[in-house]
N, CA, C, O and CB atoms as a CASP TS submission, in Angstrom:
PFRMAT TS
TARGET T0000
AUTHOR 0000-0000-0000
METHOD Language model
MODEL 1
PARENT N/A
ATOM      1  N   UNK     1     107.566 -89.533-136.270  1.00  0.00           N
ATOM      2  CA  UNK     1     106.553 -90.259-137.013  1.00  0.00           C
ATOM      3  C   UNK     1     105.188 -90.134-136.342  1.00  0.00           C
ATOM      4  O   UNK     1     104.173 -89.970-137.019  1.00  0.00           O
ATOM      5  CB  UNK     1     106.944 -91.726-137.147  1.00  0.00           C
ATOM      6  N   UNK     2     105.164 -90.212-135.003  1.00  0.00           N
ATOM      7  CA  UNK     2     103.879 -90.097-134.310  1.00  0.00           C
ATOM      8  C   UNK     2     103.275 -88.714-134.511  1.00  0.00           C
ATOM      9  O   UNK     2     102.055 -88.550-134.502  1.00  0.00           O
ATOM     10  CB  UNK     2     104.047 -90.385-132.811  1.00  0.00           C
ATOM     11  N   UNK     3     104.154 -87.706-134.696  1.00  0.00           N
ATOM     12  CA  UNK     3     103.672 -86.354-134.945  1.00  0.00           C
ATOM     13  C   UNK     3     102.872 -86.267-136.232  1.00  0.00           C
ATOM     14  O   UNK     3     101.886 -85.535-136.307  1.00  0.00           O
ATOM     15  CB  UNK     3     104.832 -85.388-134.997  1.00  0.00           C
ATOM     16  N   UNK     4     103.293 -87.013-137.244  1.00  0.00           N
ATOM     17  CA  UNK     4     102.549 -87.027-138.504  1.00  0.00           C
ATOM     18  C   UNK     4     101.165 -87.642-138.328  1.00  0.00           C
ATOM     19  O   UNK     4     100.196 -87.187-138.936  1.00  0.00           O
ATOM     20  CB  UNK     4     103.326 -87.795-139.568  1.00  0.00           C
ATOM     21  N   UNK     5     101.079 -88.661-137.508  1.00  0.00           N
ATOM     22  CA  UNK     5      99.788 -89.306-137.244  1.00  0.00           C
ATOM     23  C   UNK     5      98.858 -88.337-136.510  1.00  0.00           C
ATOM     24  O   UNK     5      97.685 -88.205-136.859  1.00  0.00           O
ATOM     25  CB  UNK     5      99.982 -90.605-136.414  1.00  0.00           C
ATOM     26  N   UNK     6      99.394 -87.665-135.493  1.00  0.00           N
ATOM     27  CA  UNK     6      98.591 -86.696-134.736  1.00  0.00           C
ATOM     28  C   UNK     6      98.171 -85.544-135.642  1.00  0.00           C
ATOM     29  O   UNK     6      97.017 -85.119-135.609  1.00  0.00           O
ATOM     30  CB  UNK     6      99.382 -86.160-133.515  1.00  0.00           C
ATOM     31  N   UNK     7      99.096 -85.040-136.445  1.00  0.00           N
ATOM     32  CA  UNK     7      98.785 -83.950-137.368  1.00  0.00           C
ATOM     33  C   UNK     7      97.716 -84.376-138.370  1.00  0.00           C
ATOM     34  O   UNK     7      96.804 -83.604-138.668  1.00  0.00           O
ATOM     35  CB  UNK     7     100.052 -83.494-138.107  1.00  0.00           C
ATOM     36  N   UNK     8      97.818 -85.591-138.890  1.00  0.00           N
ATOM     37  CA  UNK     8      96.811 -86.108-139.817  1.00  0.00           C
ATOM     38  C   UNK     8      95.445 -86.251-139.161  1.00  0.00           C
ATOM     39  O   UNK     8      94.420 -85.940-139.768  1.00  0.00           O
ATOM     40  CB  UNK     8      97.252 -87.449-140.371  1.00  0.00           C
ATOM     41  N   UNK     9      95.435 -86.722-137.922  1.00  0.00           N
ATOM     42  CA  UNK     9      94.169 -86.860-137.204  1.00  0.00           C
ATOM     43  C   UNK     9      93.537 -85.494-136.948  1.00  0.00           C
ATOM     44  O   UNK     9      92.321 -85.342-137.060  1.00  0.00           O
ATOM     45  CB  UNK     9      94.384 -87.602-135.875  1.00  0.00           C
ATOM     46  N   UNK    10      94.364 -84.495-136.603  1.00  0.00           N
ATOM     47  CA  UNK    10      93.848 -83.144-136.377  1.00  0.00           C
ATOM     48  C   UNK    10      93.276 -82.564-137.666  1.00  0.00           C
ATOM     49  O   UNK    10      92.226 -81.922-137.644  1.00  0.00           O
ATOM     50  CB  UNK    10      94.955 -82.226-135.828  1.00  0.00           C
ATOM     51  N   UNK    11      93.948 -82.780-138.775  1.00  0.00           N
ATOM     52  CA  UNK    11      93.431 -82.294-140.059  1.00  0.00           C
ATOM     53  C   UNK    11      92.132 -83.000-140.444  1.00  0.00           C
ATOM     54  O   UNK    11      91.209 -82.374-140.964  1.00  0.00           O
ATOM     55  CB  UNK    11      94.477 -82.493-141.161  1.00  0.00           C
ATOM     56  N   UNK    12      92.066 -84.293-140.188  1.00  0.00           N
ATOM     57  CA  UNK    12      90.838 -85.037-140.469  1.00  0.00           C
ATOM     58  C   UNK    12      89.681 -84.525-139.616  1.00  0.00           C
ATOM     59  O   UNK    12      88.564 -84.368-140.110  1.00  0.00           O
ATOM     60  CB  UNK    12      91.053 -86.537-140.222  1.00  0.00           C
ATOM     61  N   UNK    13      89.946 -84.266-138.337  1.00  0.00           N
ATOM     62  CA  UNK    13      88.896 -83.747-137.461  1.00  0.00           C
ATOM     63  C   UNK    13      88.465 -82.355-137.910  1.00  0.00           C
ATOM     64  O   UNK    13      87.277 -82.034-137.855  1.00  0.00           O
ATOM     65  CB  UNK    13      89.380 -83.710-136.000  1.00  0.00           C
ATOM     66  N   UNK    14      89.410 -81.521-138.355  1.00  0.00           N
ATOM     67  CA  UNK    14      89.068 -80.204-138.867  1.00  0.00           C
ATOM     68  C   UNK    14      88.186 -80.315-140.101  1.00  0.00           C
ATOM     69  O   UNK    14      87.211 -79.575-140.233  1.00  0.00           O
ATOM     70  CB  UNK    14      90.330 -79.412-139.189  1.00  0.00           C
ATOM     71  N   UNK    15      88.512 -81.214-140.990  1.00  0.00           N
ATOM     72  CA  UNK    15      87.705 -81.422-142.193  1.00  0.00           C
ATOM     73  C   UNK    15      86.300 -81.891-141.834  1.00  0.00           C
ATOM     74  O   UNK    15      85.321 -81.394-142.390  1.00  0.00           O
ATOM     75  CB  UNK    15      88.378 -82.441-143.120  1.00  0.00           C
ATOM     76  N   UNK    16      86.195 -82.830-140.920  1.00  0.00           N
ATOM     77  CA  UNK    16      84.877 -83.307-140.478  1.00  0.00           C
ATOM     78  C   UNK    16      84.089 -82.175-139.826  1.00  0.00           C
ATOM     79  O   UNK    16      82.883 -82.058-140.044  1.00  0.00           O
ATOM     80  CB  UNK    16      85.028 -84.486-139.492  1.00  0.00           C
ATOM     81  N   UNK    17      84.745 -81.355-139.043  1.00  0.00           N
ATOM     82  CA  UNK    17      84.081 -80.226-138.385  1.00  0.00           C
ATOM     83  C   UNK    17      83.529 -79.240-139.407  1.00  0.00           C
ATOM     84  O   UNK    17      82.400 -78.768-139.274  1.00  0.00           O
ATOM     85  CB  UNK    17      85.052 -79.510-137.439  1.00  0.00           C
ATOM     86  N   UNK    18      84.321 -78.931-140.420  1.00  0.00           N
ATOM     87  CA  UNK    18      83.867 -78.012-141.467  1.00  0.00           C
ATOM     88  C   UNK    18      82.656 -78.578-142.189  1.00  0.00           C
ATOM     89  O   UNK    18      81.701 -77.853-142.467  1.00  0.00           O
ATOM     90  CB  UNK    18      84.995 -77.733-142.470  1.00  0.00           C
ATOM     91  N   UNK    19      82.693 -79.866-142.493  1.00  0.00           N
ATOM     92  CA  UNK    19      81.566 -80.505-143.177  1.00  0.00           C
ATOM     93  C   UNK    19      80.311 -80.457-142.301  1.00  0.00           C
ATOM     94  O   UNK    19      79.220 -80.181-142.800  1.00  0.00           O
ATOM     95  CB  UNK    19      81.911 -81.970-143.540  1.00  0.00           C
ATOM     96  N   UNK    20      80.457 -80.722-141.009  1.00  0.00           N
ATOM     97  CA  UNK    20      79.301 -80.697-140.101  1.00  0.00           C
ATOM     98  C   UNK    20      78.711 -79.292-140.001  1.00  0.00           C
ATOM     99  O   UNK    20      77.490 -79.133-140.021  1.00  0.00           O
ATOM    100  CB  UNK    20      79.706 -81.197-138.700  1.00  0.00           C
ATOM    101  N   UNK    21      79.554 -78.281-139.895  1.00  0.00           N
ATOM    102  CA  UNK    21      79.071 -76.901-139.800  1.00  0.00           C
ATOM    103  C   UNK    21      78.371 -76.498-141.090  1.00  0.00           C
ATOM    104  O   UNK    21      77.302 -75.888-141.047  1.00  0.00           O
ATOM    105  CB  UNK    21      80.235 -75.932-139.497  1.00  0.00           C
ATOM    106  N   UNK    22      78.958 -76.831-142.242  1.00  0.00           N
ATOM    107  CA  UNK    22      78.315 -76.497-143.515  1.00  0.00           C
ATOM    108  C   UNK    22      76.985 -77.227-143.682  1.00  0.00           C
ATOM    109  O   UNK    22      76.025 -76.664-144.208  1.00  0.00           O
ATOM    110  CB  UNK    22      79.244 -76.837-144.681  1.00  0.00           C
ATOM    111  N   UNK    23      76.929 -78.479-143.234  1.00  0.00           N
ATOM    112  CA  UNK    23      75.672 -79.219-143.295  1.00  0.00           C
ATOM    113  C   UNK    23      74.610 -78.560-142.408  1.00  0.00           C
ATOM    114  O   UNK    23      73.452 -78.450-142.809  1.00  0.00           O
ATOM    115  CB  UNK    23      75.892 -80.682-142.868  1.00  0.00           C
ATOM    116  N   UNK    24      74.999 -78.125-141.215  1.00  0.00           N
ATOM    117  CA  UNK    24      74.050 -77.477-140.300  1.00  0.00           C
ATOM    118  C   UNK    24      73.537 -76.173-140.903  1.00  0.00           C
ATOM    119  O   UNK    24      72.352 -75.862-140.779  1.00  0.00           O
ATOM    120  CB  UNK    24      74.712 -77.206-138.929  1.00  0.00           C
ATOM    121  N   UNK    25      74.404 -75.415-141.547  1.00  0.00           N
ATOM    122  CA  UNK    25      73.978 -74.167-142.184  1.00  0.00           C
ATOM    123  C   UNK    25      73.015 -74.454-143.332  1.00  0.00           C
ATOM    124  O   UNK    25      71.993 -73.782-143.473  1.00  0.00           O
ATOM    125  CB  UNK    25      75.198 -73.374-142.695  1.00  0.00           C
ATOM    126  N   UNK    26      73.338 -75.438-144.142  1.00  0.00           N
ATOM    127  CA  UNK    26      72.457 -75.796-145.264  1.00  0.00           C
ATOM    128  C   UNK    26      71.105 -76.307-144.754  1.00  0.00           C
ATOM    129  O   UNK    26      70.061 -75.984-145.321  1.00  0.00           O
ATOM    130  CB  UNK    26      73.128 -76.868-146.157  1.00  0.00           C
ATOM    131  N   UNK    27      71.133 -77.094-143.698  1.00  0.00           N
ATOM    132  CA  UNK    27      69.886 -77.592-143.108  1.00  0.00           C
ATOM    133  C   UNK    27      69.033 -76.439-142.589  1.00  0.00           C
ATOM    134  O   UNK    27      67.820 -76.414-142.796  1.00  0.00           O
ATOM    135  CB  UNK    27      70.186 -78.582-141.968  1.00  0.00           C
ATOM    136  N   UNK    28      69.669 -75.491-141.916  1.00  0.00           N
ATOM    137  CA  UNK    28      68.931 -74.356-141.355  1.00  0.00           C
ATOM    138  C   UNK    28      68.314 -73.501-142.460  1.00  0.00           C
ATOM    139  O   UNK    28      67.158 -73.092-142.357  1.00  0.00           O
ATOM    140  CB  UNK    28      69.856 -73.497-140.479  1.00  0.00           C
ATOM    141  N   UNK    29      69.068 -73.237-143.497  1.00  0.00           N
ATOM    142  CA  UNK    29      68.542 -72.434-144.605  1.00  0.00           C
ATOM    143  C   UNK    29      67.391 -73.135-145.297  1.00  0.00           C
ATOM    144  O   UNK    29      66.426 -72.493-145.712  1.00  0.00           O
ATOM    145  CB  UNK    29      69.641 -72.130-145.615  1.00  0.00           C
ATOM    146  N   UNK    30      67.487 -74.442-145.421  1.00  0.00           N
ATOM    147  CA  UNK    30      66.428 -75.211-146.082  1.00  0.00           C
ATOM    148  C   UNK    30      65.144 -75.284-145.273  1.00  0.00           C
ATOM    149  O   UNK    30      64.074 -75.502-145.841  1.00  0.00           O
ATOM    150  CB  UNK    30      66.912 -76.602-146.364  1.00  0.00           C
ATOM    151  N   UNK    31      65.225 -75.108-143.964  1.00  0.00           N
ATOM    152  CA  UNK    31      64.044 -75.213-143.108  1.00  0.00           C
ATOM    153  C   UNK    31      63.624 -73.878-142.510  1.00  0.00           C
ATOM    154  O   UNK    31      62.821 -73.846-141.578  1.00  0.00           O
ATOM    155  CB  UNK    31      64.302 -76.197-142.001  1.00  0.00           C
ATOM    156  N   UNK    32      64.154 -72.777-143.031  1.00  0.00           N
ATOM    157  CA  UNK    32      63.736 -71.450-142.579  1.00  0.00           C
ATOM    158  C   UNK    32      64.199 -71.092-141.177  1.00  0.00           C
ATOM    159  O   UNK    32      63.550 -70.306-140.487  1.00  0.00           O
ATOM    160  CB  UNK    32      62.259 -71.352-142.636  1.00  0.00           C
ATOM    161  N   UNK    33      65.300 -71.656-140.761  1.00  0.00           N
ATOM    162  CA  UNK    33      65.843 -71.355-139.432  1.00  0.00           C
ATOM    163  C   UNK    33      67.060 -70.445-139.582  1.00  0.00           C
ATOM    164  O   UNK    33      67.523 -70.203-140.696  1.00  0.00           O
ATOM    165  CB  UNK    33      66.224 -72.665-138.670  1.00  0.00           C
ATOM    166  N   UNK    34      67.570 -69.950-138.475  1.00  0.00           N
ATOM    167  CA  UNK    34      68.717 -69.057-138.495  1.00  0.00           C
ATOM    168  C   UNK    34      69.991 -69.841-138.813  1.00  0.00           C
ATOM    169  O   UNK    34      70.409 -70.707-138.043  1.00  0.00           O
ATOM    170  CB  UNK    34      68.855 -68.324-137.146  1.00  0.00           C
ATOM    171  N   UNK    35      70.596 -69.528-139.946  1.00  0.00           N
ATOM    172  CA  UNK    35      71.808 -70.224-140.361  1.00  0.00           C
ATOM    173  C   UNK    35      72.975 -69.903-139.429  1.00  0.00           C
ATOM    174  O   UNK    35      73.800 -70.771-139.142  1.00  0.00           O
ATOM    175  CB  UNK    35      72.166 -69.854-141.800  1.00  0.00           C
ATOM    176  N   UNK    36      73.045 -68.655-138.955  1.00  0.00           N
ATOM    177  CA  UNK    36      74.125 -68.290-138.037  1.00  0.00           C
ATOM    178  C   UNK    36      74.039 -69.075-136.732  1.00  0.00           C
ATOM    179  O   UNK    36      75.044 -69.590-136.240  1.00  0.00           O
ATOM    180  CB  UNK    36      74.088 -66.791-137.747  1.00  0.00           C
ATOM    181  N   UNK    37      72.847 -69.161-136.181  1.00  0.00           N
ATOM    182  CA  UNK    37      72.678 -69.876-134.911  1.00  0.00           C
ATOM    183  C   UNK    37      72.997 -71.362-135.065  1.00  0.00           C
ATOM    184  O   UNK    37      73.676 -71.944-134.219  1.00  0.00           O
ATOM    185  CB  UNK    37      71.246 -69.699-134.387  1.00  0.00           C
ATOM    186  N   UNK    38      72.516 -71.961-136.122  1.00  0.00           N
ATOM    187  CA  UNK    38      72.778 -73.381-136.335  1.00  0.00           C
ATOM    188  C   UNK    38      74.248 -73.634-136.621  1.00  0.00           C
ATOM    189  O   UNK    38      74.803 -74.628-136.152  1.00  0.00           O
ATOM    190  CB  UNK    38      71.927 -73.912-137.478  1.00  0.00           C
ATOM    191  N   UNK    39      74.890 -72.756-137.382  1.00  0.00           N
ATOM    192  CA  UNK    39      76.313 -72.903-137.660  1.00  0.00           C
ATOM    193  C   UNK    39      77.154 -72.751-136.405  1.00  0.00           C
ATOM    194  O   UNK    39      78.085 -73.523-136.174  1.00  0.00           O
ATOM    195  CB  UNK    39      76.749 -71.893-138.696  1.00  0.00           C
ATOM    196  N   UNK    40      76.823 -71.751-135.597  1.00  0.00           N
ATOM    197  CA  UNK    40      77.553 -71.553-134.344  1.00  0.00           C
ATOM    198  C   UNK    40      77.323 -72.719-133.388  1.00  0.00           C
ATOM    199  O   UNK    40      78.251 -73.164-132.711  1.00  0.00           O
ATOM    200  CB  UNK    40      77.131 -70.235-133.680  1.00  0.00           C
ATOM    201  N   UNK    41      76.098 -73.209-133.334  1.00  0.00           N
ATOM    202  CA  UNK    41      75.802 -74.352-132.475  1.00  0.00           C
ATOM    203  C   UNK    41      76.579 -75.585-132.897  1.00  0.00           C
ATOM    204  O   UNK    41      77.128 -76.297-132.057  1.00  0.00           O
ATOM    205  CB  UNK    41      74.314 -74.651-132.490  1.00  0.00           C
ATOM    206  N   UNK    42      76.628 -75.839-134.200  1.00  0.00           N
ATOM    207  CA  UNK    42      77.379 -76.999-134.695  1.00  0.00           C
ATOM    208  C   UNK    42      78.874 -76.830-134.412  1.00  0.00           C
ATOM    209  O   UNK    42      79.545 -77.789-134.032  1.00  0.00           O
ATOM    210  CB  UNK    42      77.141 -77.194-136.214  1.00  0.00           C
ATOM    211  N   UNK    43      79.391 -75.622-134.596  1.00  0.00           N
ATOM    212  CA  UNK    43      80.806 -75.371-134.314  1.00  0.00           C
ATOM    213  C   UNK    43      81.099 -75.566-132.829  1.00  0.00           C
ATOM    214  O   UNK    43      82.135 -76.124-132.467  1.00  0.00           O
ATOM    215  CB  UNK    43      81.202 -73.946-134.753  1.00  0.00           C
ATOM    216  N   UNK    44      80.189 -75.108-131.968  1.00  0.00           N
ATOM    217  CA  UNK    44      80.382 -75.281-130.533  1.00  0.00           C
ATOM    218  C   UNK    44      80.370 -76.764-130.144  1.00  0.00           C
ATOM    219  O   UNK    44      81.175 -77.196-129.319  1.00  0.00           O
ATOM    220  CB  UNK    44      79.296 -74.523-129.759  1.00  0.00           C
ATOM    221  N   UNK    45      79.477 -77.527-130.727  1.00  0.00           N
ATOM    222  CA  UNK    45      79.412 -78.963-130.425  1.00  0.00           C
ATOM    223  C   UNK    45      80.692 -79.663-130.884  1.00  0.00           C
ATOM    224  O   UNK    45      81.238 -80.492-130.157  1.00  0.00           O
ATOM    225  CB  UNK    45      78.175 -79.608-131.104  1.00  0.00           C
ATOM    226  N   UNK    46      81.172 -79.335-132.084  1.00  0.00           N
ATOM    227  CA  UNK    46      82.401 -79.961-132.578  1.00  0.00           C
ATOM    228  C   UNK    46      83.603 -79.560-131.721  1.00  0.00           C
ATOM    229  O   UNK    46      84.485 -80.380-131.469  1.00  0.00           O
ATOM    230  CB  UNK    46      82.646 -79.575-134.047  1.00  0.00           C
ATOM    231  N   UNK    47      83.641 -78.312-131.278  1.00  0.00           N
ATOM    232  CA  UNK    47      84.707 -77.845-130.387  1.00  0.00           C
ATOM    233  C   UNK    47      84.625 -78.576-129.049  1.00  0.00           C
ATOM    234  O   UNK    47      85.643 -78.994-128.498  1.00  0.00           O
ATOM    235  CB  UNK    47      84.613 -76.311-130.173  1.00  0.00           C
ATOM    236  N   UNK    48      83.415 -78.726-128.535  1.00  0.00           N
ATOM    237  CA  UNK    48      83.233 -79.324-127.216  1.00  0.00           C
ATOM    238  C   UNK    48      83.562 -80.813-127.179  1.00  0.00           C
ATOM    239  O   UNK    48      83.922 -81.337-126.125  1.00  0.00           O
ATOM    240  CB  UNK    48      81.820 -79.116-126.758  1.00  0.00           C
ATOM    241  N   UNK    49      83.444 -81.493-128.301  1.00  0.00           N
ATOM    242  CA  UNK    49      83.767 -82.915-128.329  1.00  0.00           C
ATOM    243  C   UNK    49      85.220 -83.171-127.965  1.00  0.00           C
ATOM    244  O   UNK    49      85.534 -84.175-127.326  1.00  0.00           O
ATOM    245  CB  UNK    49      83.470 -83.492-129.699  1.00  0.00           C
ATOM    246  N   UNK    50      86.106 -82.271-128.365  1.00  0.00           N
ATOM    247  CA  UNK    50      87.530 -82.473-128.128  1.00  0.00           C
ATOM    248  C   UNK    50      88.014 -81.698-126.908  1.00  0.00           C
ATOM    249  O   UNK    50      88.803 -82.216-126.118  1.00  0.00           O
ATOM    250  CB  UNK    50      88.328 -82.062-129.354  1.00  0.00           C
ATOM    251  N   UNK    51      87.556 -80.481-126.750  1.00  0.00           N
ATOM    252  CA  UNK    51      88.103 -79.598-125.728  1.00  0.00           C
ATOM    253  C   UNK    51      87.102 -79.287-124.616  1.00  0.00           C
ATOM    254  O   UNK    51      87.100 -78.171-124.097  1.00  0.00           O
ATOM    255  CB  UNK    51      88.566 -78.314-126.362  1.00  0.00           C
ATOM    256  N   UNK    52      86.267 -80.229-124.243  1.00  0.00           N
ATOM    257  CA  UNK    52      85.215 -79.980-123.267  1.00  0.00           C
ATOM    258  C   UNK    52      85.764 -79.647-121.888  1.00  0.00           C
ATOM    259  O   UNK    52      85.101 -78.955-121.115  1.00  0.00           O
ATOM    260  CB  UNK    52      84.310 -81.177-123.174  1.00  0.00           C
ATOM    261  N   UNK    53      86.941 -80.116-121.569  1.00  0.00           N
ATOM    262  CA  UNK    53      87.470 -79.899-120.226  1.00  0.00           C
ATOM    263  C   UNK    53      88.523 -78.802-120.142  1.00  0.00           C
ATOM    264  O   UNK    53      89.065 -78.563-119.063  1.00  0.00           O
ATOM    265  CB  UNK    53      88.050 -81.167-119.713  1.00  0.00           C
ATOM    266  N   UNK    54      88.827 -78.128-121.247  1.00  0.00           N
ATOM    267  CA  UNK    54      89.906 -77.143-121.246  1.00  0.00           C
ATOM    268  C   UNK    54      89.594 -75.951-120.333  1.00  0.00           C
ATOM    269  O   UNK    54      90.446 -75.560-119.535  1.00  0.00           O
ATOM    270  CB  UNK    54      90.164 -76.653-122.666  1.00  0.00           C
ATOM    271  N   UNK    55      88.411 -75.375-120.429  1.00  0.00           N
ATOM    272  CA  UNK    55      88.075 -74.213-119.600  1.00  0.00           C
ATOM    273  C   UNK    55      88.078 -74.559-118.115  1.00  0.00           C
ATOM    274  O   UNK    55      88.577 -73.780-117.303  1.00  0.00           O
ATOM    275  CB  UNK    55      86.711 -73.658-119.998  1.00  0.00           C
ATOM    276  N   UNK    56      87.535 -75.701-117.754  1.00  0.00           N
ATOM    277  CA  UNK    56      87.534 -76.114-116.357  1.00  0.00           C
ATOM    278  C   UNK    56      88.959 -76.356-115.855  1.00  0.00           C
ATOM    279  O   UNK    56      89.271 -76.036-114.708  1.00  0.00           O
ATOM    280  CB  UNK    56      86.687 -77.379-116.177  1.00  0.00           C
ATOM    281  N   UNK    57      89.812 -76.908-116.691  1.00  0.00           N
ATOM    282  CA  UNK    57      91.187 -77.169-116.295  1.00  0.00           C
ATOM    283  C   UNK    57      91.941 -75.869-116.051  1.00  0.00           C
ATOM    284  O   UNK    57      92.673 -75.752-115.068  1.00  0.00           O
ATOM    285  CB  UNK    57      91.896 -77.998-117.358  1.00  0.00           C
ATOM    286  N   UNK    58      91.771 -74.902-116.928  1.00  0.00           N
ATOM    287  CA  UNK    58      92.451 -73.612-116.766  1.00  0.00           C
ATOM    288  C   UNK    58      91.957 -72.901-115.513  1.00  0.00           C
ATOM    289  O   UNK    58      92.756 -72.364-114.746  1.00  0.00           O
ATOM    290  CB  UNK    58      92.230 -72.721-118.006  1.00  0.00           C
ATOM    291  N   UNK    59      90.637 -72.895-115.303  1.00  0.00           N
ATOM    292  CA  UNK    59      90.084 -72.232-114.121  1.00  0.00           C
ATOM    293  C   UNK    59      90.579 -72.893-112.838  1.00  0.00           C
ATOM    294  O   UNK    59      90.940 -72.203-111.885  1.00  0.00           O
ATOM    295  CB  UNK    59      88.552 -72.253-114.166  1.00  0.00           C
ATOM    296  N   UNK    60      90.597 -74.214-112.810  1.00  0.00           N
ATOM    297  CA  UNK    60      91.058 -74.934-111.628  1.00  0.00           C
ATOM    298  C   UNK    60      92.542 -74.698-111.376  1.00  0.00           C
ATOM    299  O   UNK    60      92.953 -74.502-110.233  1.00  0.00           O
ATOM    300  CB  UNK    60      90.785 -76.424-111.779  1.00  0.00           C
ATOM    301  N   UNK    61      93.338 -74.716-112.423  1.00  0.00           N
ATOM    302  CA  UNK    61      94.772 -74.495-112.274  1.00  0.00           C
ATOM    303  C   UNK    61      95.053 -73.087-111.753  1.00  0.00           C
ATOM    304  O   UNK    61      95.897 -72.913-110.874  1.00  0.00           O
ATOM    305  CB  UNK    61      95.489 -74.719-113.611  1.00  0.00           C
ATOM    306  N   UNK    62      94.363 -72.091-112.281  1.00  0.00           N
ATOM    307  CA  UNK    62      94.567 -70.724-111.803  1.00  0.00           C
ATOM    308  C   UNK    62      94.125 -70.575-110.348  1.00  0.00           C
ATOM    309  O   UNK    62      94.773 -69.867-109.577  1.00  0.00           O
ATOM    310  CB  UNK    62      93.804 -69.731-112.688  1.00  0.00           C
ATOM    311  N   UNK    63      93.040 -71.230-109.968  1.00  0.00           N
ATOM    312  CA  UNK    63      92.564 -71.169-108.590  1.00  0.00           C
ATOM    313  C   UNK    63      93.598 -71.756-107.642  1.00  0.00           C
ATOM    314  O   UNK    63      93.960 -71.127-106.648  1.00  0.00           O
ATOM    315  CB  UNK    63      91.229 -71.910-108.447  1.00  0.00           C
ATOM    316  N   UNK    64      94.078 -72.969-107.948  1.00  0.00           N
ATOM    317  CA  UNK    64      95.028 -73.615-107.051  1.00  0.00           C
ATOM    318  C   UNK    64      96.399 -72.928-107.062  1.00  0.00           C
ATOM    319  O   UNK    64      97.092 -72.934-106.045  1.00  0.00           O
ATOM    320  CB  UNK    64      95.182 -75.076-107.430  1.00  0.00           C
ATOM    321  N   UNK    65      96.794 -72.348-108.173  1.00  0.00           N
ATOM    322  CA  UNK    65      98.054 -71.592-108.175  1.00  0.00           C
ATOM    323  C   UNK    65      97.935 -70.358-107.289  1.00  0.00           C
ATOM    324  O   UNK    65      98.878 -70.019-106.574  1.00  0.00           O
ATOM    325  CB  UNK    65      98.441 -71.178-109.614  1.00  0.00           C
ATOM    326  N   UNK    66      96.796 -69.690-107.326  1.00  0.00           N
ATOM    327  CA  UNK    66      96.610 -68.516-106.485  1.00  0.00           C
ATOM    328  C   UNK    66      96.459 -68.911-105.011  1.00  0.00           C
ATOM    329  O   UNK    66      96.930 -68.198-104.125  1.00  0.00           O
ATOM    330  CB  UNK    66      95.385 -67.721-106.951  1.00  0.00           C
ATOM    331  N   UNK    67      95.800 -70.049-104.750  1.00  0.00           N
ATOM    332  CA  UNK    67      95.510 -70.461-103.374  1.00  0.00           C
ATOM    333  C   UNK    67      96.710 -71.132-102.702  1.00  0.00           C
ATOM    334  O   UNK    67      96.984 -70.857-101.534  1.00  0.00           O
ATOM    335  CB  UNK    67      94.319 -71.409-103.358  1.00  0.00           C
ATOM    336  N   UNK    68      97.412 -71.982-103.391  1.00  0.00           N
ATOM    337  CA  UNK    68      98.418 -72.836-102.768  1.00  0.00           C
ATOM    338  C   UNK    68      99.856 -72.563-103.229  1.00  0.00           C
ATOM    339  O   UNK    68     100.732 -73.400-103.013  1.00  0.00           O
ATOM    340  CB  UNK    68      98.082 -74.260-103.041  1.00  0.00           C
ATOM    341  N   UNK    69     100.110 -71.438-103.845  1.00  0.00           N
ATOM    342  CA  UNK    69     101.450 -71.215-104.389  1.00  0.00           C
ATOM    343  C   UNK    69     102.464 -70.817-103.323  1.00  0.00           C
ATOM    344  O   UNK    69     103.668 -70.895-103.567  1.00  0.00           O
ATOM    345  CB  UNK    69     101.398 -70.150-105.452  1.00  0.00           C
ATOM    346  N   UNK    70     102.004 -70.394-102.150  1.00  0.00           N
ATOM    347  CA  UNK    70     102.920 -70.056-101.093  1.00  0.00           C
ATOM    348  C   UNK    70     103.241 -68.561-101.005  1.00  0.00           C
ATOM    349  O   UNK    70     103.919 -68.124-100.075  1.00  0.00           O
ATOM    350  CB  UNK    70     104.170 -70.823-101.275  1.00  0.00           C
ATOM    351  N   UNK    71     102.765 -67.797-101.952  1.00  0.00           N
ATOM    352  CA  UNK    71     102.982 -66.349-101.887  1.00  0.00           C
ATOM    353  C   UNK    71     101.919 -65.726-101.012  1.00  0.00           C
ATOM    354  O   UNK    71     100.760 -66.139-101.039  1.00  0.00           O
ATOM    355  CB  UNK    71     102.966 -65.713-103.300  1.00  0.00           C
ATOM    356  N   UNK    72     102.312 -64.737-100.241  1.00  0.00           N
ATOM    357  CA  UNK    72     101.347 -64.031 -99.384  1.00  0.00           C
ATOM    358  C   UNK    72     101.462 -62.535 -99.638  1.00  0.00           C
ATOM    359  O   UNK    72     102.522 -62.029-100.007  1.00  0.00           O
ATOM    360  CB  UNK    72     101.588 -64.354 -97.872  1.00  0.00           C
ATOM    361  N   UNK    73     100.366 -61.852 -99.435  1.00  0.00           N
ATOM    362  CA  UNK    73     100.362 -60.400 -99.574  1.00  0.00           C
ATOM    363  C   UNK    73     100.630 -59.772 -98.206  1.00  0.00           C
ATOM    364  O   UNK    73     100.076 -60.212 -97.199  1.00  0.00           O
ATOM    365  CB  UNK    73      99.006 -59.896-100.165  1.00  0.00           C
ATOM    366  N   UNK    74     101.463 -58.764 -98.172  1.00  0.00           N
ATOM    367  CA  UNK    74     101.735 -58.048 -96.922  1.00  0.00           C
ATOM    368  C   UNK    74     101.197 -56.658 -97.007  1.00  0.00           C
ATOM    369  O   UNK    74     101.324 -55.888 -96.055  1.00  0.00           O
ATOM    370  CB  UNK    74     103.229 -58.015 -96.612  1.00  0.00           C
TER
END
């Protein structure tokens, strides 16, 4: 049951993200700005709201696995 709630929340966030990106593109076109840049910027902001720490977590995990895993090169 909790999976349905999480799935619904993810779908809702995806819908909100699409609306925000489309709004940014429409705003950019209406004001003579680059629609691609504004759309990409809006998509990046929406992505960063949820997954802002993912890249840092992966980099840190790979660093510590390489540093402290106990394997040595001969």
